mmCIF file of the C-alpha atoms, coordinates in Angstrom:
data_MODEL
# 
_entry.id   MODEL 
# 
loop_
_atom_site.group_PDB 
_atom_site.id 
_atom_site.type_symbol 
_atom_site.label_atom_id 
_atom_site.label_alt_id 
_atom_site.label_comp_id 
_atom_site.label_asym_id 
_atom_site.label_entity_id 
_atom_site.label_seq_id 
_atom_site.pdbx_PDB_ins_code 
_atom_site.Cartn_x 
_atom_site.Cartn_y 
_atom_site.Cartn_z 
_atom_site.occupancy 
_atom_site.B_iso_or_equiv 
_atom_site.pdbx_formal_charge 
_atom_site.auth_seq_id 
_atom_site.auth_comp_id 
_atom_site.auth_asym_id 
_atom_site.auth_atom_id 
_atom_site.pdbx_PDB_model_num 
ATOM 1   C CA . MET A 1 1   ? 12.552  -1.380  26.427  1.00 0.00 ? 1   MET A CA 1 
ATOM 2   C CA . LYS A 1 2   ? 16.166  -1.980  25.470  1.00 0.00 ? 2   LYS A CA 1 
ATOM 3   C CA . GLY A 1 3   ? 17.274  -5.560  25.864  1.00 0.00 ? 3   GLY A CA 1 
ATOM 4   C CA . LEU A 1 4   ? 13.697  -6.840  25.912  1.00 0.00 ? 4   LEU A CA 1 
ATOM 5   C CA . ILE A 1 5   ? 12.489  -9.055  23.134  1.00 0.00 ? 5   ILE A CA 1 
ATOM 6   C CA . MET A 1 6   ? 8.832   -8.391  22.566  1.00 0.00 ? 6   MET A CA 1 
ATOM 7   C CA . SER A 1 7   ? 6.426   -10.142 20.265  1.00 0.00 ? 7   SER A CA 1 
ATOM 8   C CA . ALA A 1 8   ? 4.662   -8.133  17.589  1.00 0.00 ? 8   ALA A CA 1 
ATOM 9   C CA . ASP A 1 9   ? 1.436   -8.512  19.547  1.00 0.00 ? 9   ASP A CA 1 
ATOM 10  C CA . GLN A 1 10  ? 3.099   -6.949  22.608  1.00 0.00 ? 10  GLN A CA 1 
ATOM 11  C CA . LEU A 1 11  ? 4.673   -4.209  20.497  1.00 0.00 ? 11  LEU A CA 1 
ATOM 12  C CA . ILE A 1 12  ? 1.398   -3.143  18.879  1.00 0.00 ? 12  ILE A CA 1 
ATOM 13  C CA . ILE A 1 13  ? -0.238  -2.908  22.295  1.00 0.00 ? 13  ILE A CA 1 
ATOM 14  C CA . SER A 1 14  ? 2.616   -0.619  23.371  1.00 0.00 ? 14  SER A CA 1 
ATOM 15  C CA . VAL A 1 15  ? 2.129   1.385   20.160  1.00 0.00 ? 15  VAL A CA 1 
ATOM 16  C CA . GLN A 1 16  ? -1.568  1.702   21.035  1.00 0.00 ? 16  GLN A CA 1 
ATOM 17  C CA . ASN A 1 17  ? -0.370  3.285   24.286  1.00 0.00 ? 17  ASN A CA 1 
ATOM 18  C CA . GLY A 1 18  ? 1.777   5.793   22.340  1.00 0.00 ? 18  GLY A CA 1 
ATOM 19  C CA . CYS A 1 19  ? 5.204   4.137   22.728  1.00 0.00 ? 19  CYS A CA 1 
ATOM 20  C CA . GLU A 1 20  ? 7.463   5.377   19.924  1.00 0.00 ? 20  GLU A CA 1 
ATOM 21  C CA . SER A 1 21  ? 10.267  2.904   20.649  1.00 0.00 ? 21  SER A CA 1 
ATOM 22  C CA . ALA A 1 22  ? 7.812   0.001   20.302  1.00 0.00 ? 22  ALA A CA 1 
ATOM 23  C CA . PHE A 1 23  ? 6.732   1.440   16.962  1.00 0.00 ? 23  PHE A CA 1 
ATOM 24  C CA . ARG A 1 24  ? 10.375  1.614   15.790  1.00 0.00 ? 24  ARG A CA 1 
ATOM 25  C CA . MET A 1 25  ? 10.854  -2.014  16.855  1.00 0.00 ? 25  MET A CA 1 
ATOM 26  C CA . LEU A 1 26  ? 7.727   -3.006  14.940  1.00 0.00 ? 26  LEU A CA 1 
ATOM 27  C CA . VAL A 1 27  ? 9.035   -1.238  11.835  1.00 0.00 ? 27  VAL A CA 1 
ATOM 28  C CA . ASP A 1 28  ? 12.388  -3.013  12.262  1.00 0.00 ? 28  ASP A CA 1 
ATOM 29  C CA . GLN A 1 29  ? 10.661  -6.394  12.534  1.00 0.00 ? 29  GLN A CA 1 
ATOM 30  C CA . TYR A 1 30  ? 8.083   -5.956  9.770   1.00 0.00 ? 30  TYR A CA 1 
ATOM 31  C CA . GLY A 1 31  ? 9.419   -3.240  7.458   1.00 0.00 ? 31  GLY A CA 1 
ATOM 32  C CA . GLN A 1 32  ? 11.181  -5.510  4.976   1.00 0.00 ? 32  GLN A CA 1 
ATOM 33  C CA . LYS A 1 33  ? 8.262   -7.930  5.000   1.00 0.00 ? 33  LYS A CA 1 
ATOM 34  C CA . ALA A 1 34  ? 5.893   -5.110  3.981   1.00 0.00 ? 34  ALA A CA 1 
ATOM 35  C CA . VAL A 1 35  ? 8.222   -4.099  1.147   1.00 0.00 ? 35  VAL A CA 1 
ATOM 36  C CA . ALA A 1 36  ? 8.600   -7.721  -0.001  1.00 0.00 ? 36  ALA A CA 1 
ATOM 37  C CA . ILE A 1 37  ? 4.842   -8.325  -0.141  1.00 0.00 ? 37  ILE A CA 1 
ATOM 38  C CA . ALA A 1 38  ? 4.187   -5.094  -2.011  1.00 0.00 ? 38  ALA A CA 1 
ATOM 39  C CA . LEU A 1 39  ? 7.114   -5.729  -4.360  1.00 0.00 ? 39  LEU A CA 1 
ATOM 40  C CA . ARG A 1 40  ? 5.867   -9.204  -5.270  1.00 0.00 ? 40  ARG A CA 1 
ATOM 41  C CA . MET A 1 41  ? 2.415   -7.815  -5.959  1.00 0.00 ? 41  MET A CA 1 
ATOM 42  C CA . THR A 1 42  ? 3.467   -4.709  -7.902  1.00 0.00 ? 42  THR A CA 1 
ATOM 43  C CA . GLY A 1 43  ? 6.854   -5.543  -9.409  1.00 0.00 ? 43  GLY A CA 1 
ATOM 44  C CA . ASN A 1 44  ? 7.960   -1.991  -8.629  1.00 0.00 ? 44  ASN A CA 1 
ATOM 45  C CA . ARG A 1 45  ? 10.484  -1.344  -5.845  1.00 0.00 ? 45  ARG A CA 1 
ATOM 46  C CA . ALA A 1 46  ? 9.777   2.376   -5.479  1.00 0.00 ? 46  ALA A CA 1 
ATOM 47  C CA . LEU A 1 47  ? 6.041   1.756   -5.239  1.00 0.00 ? 47  LEU A CA 1 
ATOM 48  C CA . ALA A 1 48  ? 6.624   -1.083  -2.764  1.00 0.00 ? 48  ALA A CA 1 
ATOM 49  C CA . ASP A 1 49  ? 8.710   1.241   -0.561  1.00 0.00 ? 49  ASP A CA 1 
ATOM 50  C CA . ASP A 1 50  ? 5.931   3.863   -0.699  1.00 0.00 ? 50  ASP A CA 1 
ATOM 51  C CA . ILE A 1 51  ? 3.299   1.280   0.204   1.00 0.00 ? 51  ILE A CA 1 
ATOM 52  C CA . ALA A 1 52  ? 5.318   0.073   3.195   1.00 0.00 ? 52  ALA A CA 1 
ATOM 53  C CA . GLN A 1 53  ? 5.709   3.661   4.383   1.00 0.00 ? 53  GLN A CA 1 
ATOM 54  C CA . GLN A 1 54  ? 1.967   4.266   4.025   1.00 0.00 ? 54  GLN A CA 1 
ATOM 55  C CA . VAL A 1 55  ? 1.200   1.079   5.943   1.00 0.00 ? 55  VAL A CA 1 
ATOM 56  C CA . PHE A 1 56  ? 3.381   2.104   8.863   1.00 0.00 ? 56  PHE A CA 1 
ATOM 57  C CA . MET A 1 57  ? 1.976   5.636   8.844   1.00 0.00 ? 57  MET A CA 1 
ATOM 58  C CA . LYS A 1 58  ? -1.507  4.120   9.182   1.00 0.00 ? 58  LYS A CA 1 
ATOM 59  C CA . ILE A 1 59  ? -0.355  1.815   11.966  1.00 0.00 ? 59  ILE A CA 1 
ATOM 60  C CA . TRP A 1 60  ? 1.144   4.762   13.856  1.00 0.00 ? 60  TRP A CA 1 
ATOM 61  C CA . GLN A 1 61  ? -1.855  7.024   13.299  1.00 0.00 ? 61  GLN A CA 1 
ATOM 62  C CA . TYR A 1 62  ? -4.538  4.378   13.924  1.00 0.00 ? 62  TYR A CA 1 
ATOM 63  C CA . PRO A 1 63  ? -3.024  1.627   16.090  1.00 0.00 ? 63  PRO A CA 1 
ATOM 64  C CA . ASP A 1 64  ? -6.406  0.943   17.714  1.00 0.00 ? 64  ASP A CA 1 
ATOM 65  C CA . ARG A 1 65  ? -7.630  -0.586  14.443  1.00 0.00 ? 65  ARG A CA 1 
ATOM 66  C CA . TYR A 1 66  ? -5.769  -3.712  15.515  1.00 0.00 ? 66  TYR A CA 1 
ATOM 67  C CA . ASP A 1 67  ? -7.949  -5.931  17.689  1.00 0.00 ? 67  ASP A CA 1 
ATOM 68  C CA . PRO A 1 68  ? -6.084  -8.849  19.308  1.00 0.00 ? 68  PRO A CA 1 
ATOM 69  C CA . GLU A 1 69  ? -9.427  -10.612 19.823  1.00 0.00 ? 69  GLU A CA 1 
ATOM 70  C CA . LYS A 1 70  ? -9.959  -10.886 16.061  1.00 0.00 ? 70  LYS A CA 1 
ATOM 71  C CA . ALA A 1 71  ? -6.523  -11.931 14.747  1.00 0.00 ? 71  ALA A CA 1 
ATOM 72  C CA . LYS A 1 72  ? -2.829  -12.243 15.451  1.00 0.00 ? 72  LYS A CA 1 
ATOM 73  C CA . PHE A 1 73  ? -0.844  -9.127  14.625  1.00 0.00 ? 73  PHE A CA 1 
ATOM 74  C CA . SER A 1 74  ? 0.899   -10.828 11.691  1.00 0.00 ? 74  SER A CA 1 
ATOM 75  C CA . THR A 1 75  ? -2.414  -11.782 10.077  1.00 0.00 ? 75  THR A CA 1 
ATOM 76  C CA . TRP A 1 76  ? -3.790  -8.281  10.535  1.00 0.00 ? 76  TRP A CA 1 
ATOM 77  C CA . PHE A 1 77  ? -0.533  -6.813  9.219   1.00 0.00 ? 77  PHE A CA 1 
ATOM 78  C CA . TYR A 1 78  ? -0.655  -8.951  6.042   1.00 0.00 ? 78  TYR A CA 1 
ATOM 79  C CA . ARG A 1 79  ? -4.215  -7.776  5.476   1.00 0.00 ? 79  ARG A CA 1 
ATOM 80  C CA . VAL A 1 80  ? -3.238  -4.098  5.877   1.00 0.00 ? 80  VAL A CA 1 
ATOM 81  C CA . VAL A 1 81  ? -0.291  -4.458  3.473   1.00 0.00 ? 81  VAL A CA 1 
ATOM 82  C CA . THR A 1 82  ? -2.319  -6.442  0.949   1.00 0.00 ? 82  THR A CA 1 
ATOM 83  C CA . ASN A 1 83  ? -5.217  -3.979  1.012   1.00 0.00 ? 83  ASN A CA 1 
ATOM 84  C CA . GLN A 1 84  ? -2.905  -0.970  0.695   1.00 0.00 ? 84  GLN A CA 1 
ATOM 85  C CA . THR A 1 85  ? -1.105  -2.643  -2.211  1.00 0.00 ? 85  THR A CA 1 
ATOM 86  C CA . LEU A 1 86  ? -4.345  -3.491  -4.003  1.00 0.00 ? 86  LEU A CA 1 
ATOM 87  C CA . ASP A 1 87  ? -5.515  0.114   -3.521  1.00 0.00 ? 87  ASP A CA 1 
ATOM 88  C CA . GLU A 1 88  ? -2.286  1.397   -5.076  1.00 0.00 ? 88  GLU A CA 1 
ATOM 89  C CA . ILE A 1 89  ? -2.511  -1.081  -7.965  1.00 0.00 ? 89  ILE A CA 1 
ATOM 90  C CA . LYS A 1 90  ? -6.021  0.141   -8.724  1.00 0.00 ? 90  LYS A CA 1 
ATOM 91  C CA . LYS A 1 91  ? -4.838  3.768   -8.638  1.00 0.00 ? 91  LYS A CA 1 
ATOM 92  C CA . LYS A 1 92  ? -1.715  3.242   -10.739 1.00 0.00 ? 92  LYS A CA 1 
ATOM 93  C CA . LYS A 1 93  ? -2.368  0.427   -13.197 1.00 0.00 ? 93  LYS A CA 1 
ATOM 94  C CA . PRO A 1 94  ? 1.025   0.087   -14.944 1.00 0.00 ? 94  PRO A CA 1 
ATOM 95  C CA . LEU A 1 95  ? 0.979   0.048   -18.713 1.00 0.00 ? 95  LEU A CA 1 
ATOM 96  C CA . GLN A 1 96  ? 4.265   -1.811  -18.939 1.00 0.00 ? 96  GLN A CA 1 
ATOM 97  C CA . LEU A 1 97  ? 6.814   -3.477  -16.726 1.00 0.00 ? 97  LEU A CA 1 
ATOM 98  C CA . PRO A 1 98  ? 9.412   -1.155  -15.197 1.00 0.00 ? 98  PRO A CA 1 
ATOM 99  C CA . ASP A 1 99  ? 12.782  -0.979  -16.933 1.00 0.00 ? 99  ASP A CA 1 
ATOM 100 C CA . ASP A 1 100 ? 14.569  -2.671  -14.042 1.00 0.00 ? 100 ASP A CA 1 
ATOM 101 C CA . PHE A 1 101 ? 11.882  -5.375  -13.621 1.00 0.00 ? 101 PHE A CA 1 
ATOM 102 C CA . ASP A 1 102 ? 14.113  -8.397  -14.112 1.00 0.00 ? 102 ASP A CA 1 
ATOM 103 C CA . GLN A 1 103 ? 16.846  -6.878  -11.956 1.00 0.00 ? 103 GLN A CA 1 
ATOM 104 C CA . ILE A 1 104 ? 14.644  -6.957  -8.856  1.00 0.00 ? 104 ILE A CA 1 
ATOM 105 C CA . GLU A 1 105 ? 15.722  -10.045 -6.994  1.00 0.00 ? 105 GLU A CA 1 
ATOM 106 C CA . GLN A 1 106 ? 15.042  -11.343 -3.535  1.00 0.00 ? 106 GLN A CA 1 
ATOM 107 C CA . LYS A 1 107 ? 17.174  -14.106 -2.061  1.00 0.00 ? 107 LYS A CA 1 
ATOM 108 C CA . PRO A 1 108 ? 16.468  -17.061 -4.339  1.00 0.00 ? 108 PRO A CA 1 
ATOM 109 C CA . SER A 1 109 ? 14.875  -20.160 -2.863  1.00 0.00 ? 109 SER A CA 1 
ATOM 110 C CA . ALA A 1 110 ? 16.253  -23.581 -3.737  1.00 0.00 ? 110 ALA A CA 1 
ATOM 111 C CA . GLU A 1 111 ? 13.633  -23.939 -6.481  1.00 0.00 ? 111 GLU A CA 1 
ATOM 112 C CA . GLU A 1 112 ? 14.405  -20.542 -7.959  1.00 0.00 ? 112 GLU A CA 1 
ATOM 113 C CA . GLY A 1 113 ? 18.086  -21.403 -7.989  1.00 0.00 ? 113 GLY A CA 1 
ATOM 114 C CA . LEU A 1 114 ? 17.322  -24.332 -10.268 1.00 0.00 ? 114 LEU A CA 1 
ATOM 115 C CA . MET A 1 115 ? 15.203  -22.348 -12.694 1.00 0.00 ? 115 MET A CA 1 
ATOM 116 C CA . THR A 1 116 ? 16.638  -20.580 -15.674 1.00 0.00 ? 116 THR A CA 1 
ATOM 117 C CA . LYS A 1 117 ? 16.608  -16.807 -15.799 1.00 0.00 ? 117 LYS A CA 1 
ATOM 118 C CA . ASP A 1 118 ? 13.983  -17.005 -18.571 1.00 0.00 ? 118 ASP A CA 1 
ATOM 119 C CA . GLN A 1 119 ? 11.684  -19.041 -16.363 1.00 0.00 ? 119 GLN A CA 1 
ATOM 120 C CA . GLN A 1 120 ? 12.104  -16.611 -13.489 1.00 0.00 ? 120 GLN A CA 1 
ATOM 121 C CA . VAL A 1 121 ? 11.256  -13.649 -15.718 1.00 0.00 ? 121 VAL A CA 1 
ATOM 122 C CA . LEU A 1 122 ? 8.274   -15.504 -17.187 1.00 0.00 ? 122 LEU A CA 1 
ATOM 123 C CA . ILE A 1 123 ? 6.977   -16.387 -13.735 1.00 0.00 ? 123 ILE A CA 1 
ATOM 124 C CA . LYS A 1 124 ? 7.282   -12.761 -12.614 1.00 0.00 ? 124 LYS A CA 1 
ATOM 125 C CA . GLN A 1 125 ? 5.552   -11.548 -15.788 1.00 0.00 ? 125 GLN A CA 1 
ATOM 126 C CA . THR A 1 126 ? 2.783   -14.108 -15.393 1.00 0.00 ? 126 THR A CA 1 
ATOM 127 C CA . LEU A 1 127 ? 2.303   -13.178 -11.747 1.00 0.00 ? 127 LEU A CA 1 
ATOM 128 C CA . GLU A 1 128 ? 2.147   -9.491  -12.691 1.00 0.00 ? 128 GLU A CA 1 
ATOM 129 C CA . SER A 1 129 ? -0.487  -10.208 -15.380 1.00 0.00 ? 129 SER A CA 1 
ATOM 130 C CA . MET A 1 130 ? -2.770  -12.206 -13.078 1.00 0.00 ? 130 MET A CA 1 
ATOM 131 C CA . PRO A 1 131 ? -5.956  -10.698 -11.699 1.00 0.00 ? 131 PRO A CA 1 
ATOM 132 C CA . ASP A 1 132 ? -5.394  -9.037  -8.317  1.00 0.00 ? 132 ASP A CA 1 
ATOM 133 C CA . ARG A 1 133 ? -6.939  -11.817 -6.232  1.00 0.00 ? 133 ARG A CA 1 
ATOM 134 C CA . GLN A 1 134 ? -4.870  -14.519 -7.945  1.00 0.00 ? 134 GLN A CA 1 
ATOM 135 C CA . LYS A 1 135 ? -1.726  -12.424 -7.606  1.00 0.00 ? 135 LYS A CA 1 
ATOM 136 C CA . THR A 1 136 ? -2.448  -11.865 -3.917  1.00 0.00 ? 136 THR A CA 1 
ATOM 137 C CA . VAL A 1 137 ? -3.086  -15.529 -3.159  1.00 0.00 ? 137 VAL A CA 1 
ATOM 138 C CA . MET A 1 138 ? 0.090   -16.599 -5.009  1.00 0.00 ? 138 MET A CA 1 
ATOM 139 C CA . THR A 1 139 ? 2.191   -13.956 -3.250  1.00 0.00 ? 139 THR A CA 1 
ATOM 140 C CA . LEU A 1 140 ? 0.942   -14.806 0.221   1.00 0.00 ? 140 LEU A CA 1 
ATOM 141 C CA . THR A 1 141 ? 1.115   -18.580 -0.342  1.00 0.00 ? 141 THR A CA 1 
ATOM 142 C CA . TYR A 1 142 ? 4.401   -18.997 -2.186  1.00 0.00 ? 142 TYR A CA 1 
ATOM 143 C CA . PHE A 1 143 ? 6.439   -15.948 -1.275  1.00 0.00 ? 143 PHE A CA 1 
ATOM 144 C CA . GLU A 1 144 ? 5.216   -15.342 2.279   1.00 0.00 ? 144 GLU A CA 1 
ATOM 145 C CA . ASP A 1 145 ? 4.672   -19.045 3.134   1.00 0.00 ? 145 ASP A CA 1 
ATOM 146 C CA . LEU A 1 146 ? 1.247   -18.541 4.657   1.00 0.00 ? 146 LEU A CA 1 
ATOM 147 C CA . SER A 1 147 ? -1.101  -21.506 4.987   1.00 0.00 ? 147 SER A CA 1 
ATOM 148 C CA . ASN A 1 148 ? -4.365  -21.544 3.038   1.00 0.00 ? 148 ASN A CA 1 
ATOM 149 C CA . ALA A 1 149 ? -6.254  -20.779 6.261   1.00 0.00 ? 149 ALA A CA 1 
ATOM 150 C CA . GLU A 1 150 ? -4.003  -17.778 6.968   1.00 0.00 ? 150 GLU A CA 1 
ATOM 151 C CA . VAL A 1 151 ? -4.382  -16.518 3.386   1.00 0.00 ? 151 VAL A CA 1 
ATOM 152 C CA . ALA A 1 152 ? -8.159  -16.884 3.698   1.00 0.00 ? 152 ALA A CA 1 
ATOM 153 C CA . GLN A 1 153 ? -8.121  -14.827 6.882   1.00 0.00 ? 153 GLN A CA 1 
ATOM 154 C CA . VAL A 1 154 ? -5.904  -12.122 5.358   1.00 0.00 ? 154 VAL A CA 1 
ATOM 155 C CA . MET A 1 155 ? -8.023  -11.880 2.202   1.00 0.00 ? 155 MET A CA 1 
ATOM 156 C CA . GLU A 1 156 ? -11.279 -12.277 4.149   1.00 0.00 ? 156 GLU A CA 1 
ATOM 157 C CA . ILE A 1 157 ? -12.456 -15.153 1.942   1.00 0.00 ? 157 ILE A CA 1 
ATOM 158 C CA . SER A 1 158 ? -13.079 -18.848 2.546   1.00 0.00 ? 158 SER A CA 1 
ATOM 159 C CA . VAL A 1 159 ? -10.360 -21.504 2.430   1.00 0.00 ? 159 VAL A CA 1 
ATOM 160 C CA . LYS A 1 160 ? -12.234 -23.061 -0.526  1.00 0.00 ? 160 LYS A CA 1 
ATOM 161 C CA . ALA A 1 161 ? -11.975 -19.744 -2.384  1.00 0.00 ? 161 ALA A CA 1 
ATOM 162 C CA . VAL A 1 162 ? -8.216  -19.646 -1.677  1.00 0.00 ? 162 VAL A CA 1 
ATOM 163 C CA . GLU A 1 163 ? -7.843  -23.192 -2.995  1.00 0.00 ? 163 GLU A CA 1 
ATOM 164 C CA . SER A 1 164 ? -9.841  -22.324 -6.116  1.00 0.00 ? 164 SER A CA 1 
ATOM 165 C CA . LEU A 1 165 ? -7.719  -19.218 -6.758  1.00 0.00 ? 165 LEU A CA 1 
ATOM 166 C CA . LEU A 1 166 ? -4.547  -21.279 -6.300  1.00 0.00 ? 166 LEU A CA 1 
ATOM 167 C CA . VAL A 1 167 ? -5.741  -23.926 -8.774  1.00 0.00 ? 167 VAL A CA 1 
ATOM 168 C CA . ARG A 1 168 ? -6.530  -21.284 -11.407 1.00 0.00 ? 168 ARG A CA 1 
ATOM 169 C CA . SER A 1 169 ? -3.267  -19.430 -10.779 1.00 0.00 ? 169 SER A CA 1 
ATOM 170 C CA . ARG A 1 170 ? -1.115  -22.565 -11.001 1.00 0.00 ? 170 ARG A CA 1 
ATOM 171 C CA . LYS A 1 171 ? -2.930  -23.638 -14.172 1.00 0.00 ? 171 LYS A CA 1 
ATOM 172 C CA . LEU A 1 172 ? -2.243  -20.251 -15.777 1.00 0.00 ? 172 LEU A CA 1 
ATOM 173 C CA . LEU A 1 173 ? 1.388   -20.432 -14.718 1.00 0.00 ? 173 LEU A CA 1 
ATOM 174 C CA . ARG A 1 174 ? 1.786   -23.971 -16.132 1.00 0.00 ? 174 ARG A CA 1 
ATOM 175 C CA . GLU A 1 175 ? 0.186   -22.935 -19.418 1.00 0.00 ? 175 GLU A CA 1 
ATOM 176 C CA . LYS A 1 176 ? 2.473   -19.933 -19.800 1.00 0.00 ? 176 LYS A CA 1 
ATOM 177 C CA . LEU A 1 177 ? 5.594   -21.949 -18.944 1.00 0.00 ? 177 LEU A CA 1 
ATOM 178 C CA . SER A 1 178 ? 4.747   -24.849 -21.259 1.00 0.00 ? 178 SER A CA 1 
ATOM 179 C CA . SER A 1 179 ? 3.824   -22.446 -24.060 1.00 0.00 ? 179 SER A CA 1 
ATOM 180 C CA . ARG A 1 180 ? 7.155   -20.659 -23.673 1.00 0.00 ? 180 ARG A CA 1 
ATOM 181 C CA . MET A 1 181 ? 9.097   -23.942 -23.541 1.00 0.00 ? 181 MET A CA 1 
ATOM 182 C CA . GLU A 1 182 ? 7.442   -25.135 -26.758 1.00 0.00 ? 182 GLU A CA 1 
ATOM 183 C CA . GLN A 1 183 ? 8.500   -21.921 -28.497 1.00 0.00 ? 183 GLN A CA 1 
ATOM 184 C CA . ARG A 1 184 ? 12.187  -22.277 -27.544 1.00 0.00 ? 184 ARG A CA 1 
ATOM 185 C CA . PRO A 1 185 ? 14.445  -23.645 -30.277 1.00 0.00 ? 185 PRO A CA 1 
ATOM 186 C CA . VAL A 1 186 ? 16.132  -26.954 -29.497 1.00 0.00 ? 186 VAL A CA 1 
ATOM 187 C CA . LYS A 1 187 ? 19.915  -26.566 -29.272 1.00 0.00 ? 187 LYS A CA 1 
ATOM 188 C CA . GLU A 1 188 ? 21.884  -28.911 -31.477 1.00 0.00 ? 188 GLU A CA 1 
ATOM 189 C CA . ARG A 1 189 ? 24.554  -31.010 -29.856 1.00 0.00 ? 189 ARG A CA 1 
ATOM 190 C CA . ALA A 1 190 ? 28.138  -30.282 -30.832 1.00 0.00 ? 190 ALA A CA 1 
# 
C-alpha cells in the first residue's frame, strides 16, 4: 500500500478486510480531527485524546458497522466521534473548567485572530455551558465546517432542527458577549 493515496472510503473497506496498514493510514488521516472534535465539545485535552483512542478502537474492532450505502466515511466518522464524546460527557459531567482551559488553543482562524483573549475565553466558556445538542451543532458547524445537511446527518436530526439549534446557540452566544461587553469598564483616553 506504500505510495498509494487512498480515500477514507477505500481505507475503511480495507480495514473491514483486516488490513492493519490501512487502519494506520486512517488513524493518520483522521486522528487529529477526532481529537479536535472531542476537544471542542469537552474542553479537556486528556479526555479528547481518550475519546479519539476509543473511537479508533471501535473502528478497528467493529469496522463492519460502517455501511458505504448509508453515508460517506467522513459523515459516519463524525457521528461516531460525536456519539462517543456525548457518552463521555454524560459519564463525566465536569464541575468546573480544567485549570489549563484557556491555554488550549487550536490554530486561530482569521476571526479568532481579531477577537480579544477575553472574547475567546468567553466563547469557549459559553460553548462549554451549552446543552449537548447545541454544543454539538456549534462544534460541527463552526469548527469542523460541516454544512447544515451534513450536521443533520451526523446528529441524525432534520436540517430544520439543526437550523433551530444554531439560532438558539448564536442567540445565547450574542447575549453572553453583549452582557460581558456592557460590564467592561470604559478606558479613559490619555
